[in-house]
C-alpha positions, 0 to 999 in steps of 0.5 A: 306378233305382227299380222301378215297381209295375205291379200297383198302377198296374193296380189304380189304372187299373182303379179309375179306369176303373170310376168313369168307366164308372159316372159315364157310365152314371148320366149316360146314365140321367139323359139317357134320355127317359122315354117312357110305357109306354102309348106304348111298347106302342103303338109295338110294336103298331103295328109288329105291325100294319104287319107283318101288313099287309105279310104280307097284301100279299106273294105268299108266306106269311110270318108277320106277326110275323116281318116285324114283328121284321125291321121292328123290327130295321131301325128299331133298326139305323138308329136311327130307333127308339131302344132307350129308346123301347121299353126298359120294354116289352121288359124287361117282355116278357123278364121274363114270357116264360114267360107268353106260352108258355101259349097255345101249350101249351094249343093242343098239349093241344087237338090232343093226339090229332093229336100222339100218333102223332108224339110221338117225332119231335116230341120228337127234333126238340125235343131236336136243335133245342135242342142245335143252338141251344146249340151255335150260341149258344156258337160265336157268343159265342166268335166275338164275344169273339174279335172284341172281343179283336182290336178291343181289340188294335188299339186298344192298337196305335194308342195 
């Protein structure tokens, strides 16, 4: 009997999968609707406006920005709004996120006298919330990786 070189086959299979993934991603990029940036900005601003209107109507104080994010999530999850419809705008905001924190930093400087007396508790809260956020993010990533692994195993079992 002839022995089959499984390493060679694995490498060839990986190469074929990578080529297929690259071709599919190129086809998807070509198919993507090119929506003008001004329209993308309009979509995001409209959602912000609707969120503010809903916040005014609610009997409890909920920030309009939180409602807008929930609306955006629901629209994306139900596929009413596609990621491609706001991709450029979202990429721009993510790349320039630090710029959007400048007003908050300046506001803290304006109220420095009020903050001075509580600086230690504020720093402690900032530190603890950062550590908790890192921990929750790490656990979430581990859990998602675990779920993906289980999903892949089920796919192999069905083949």
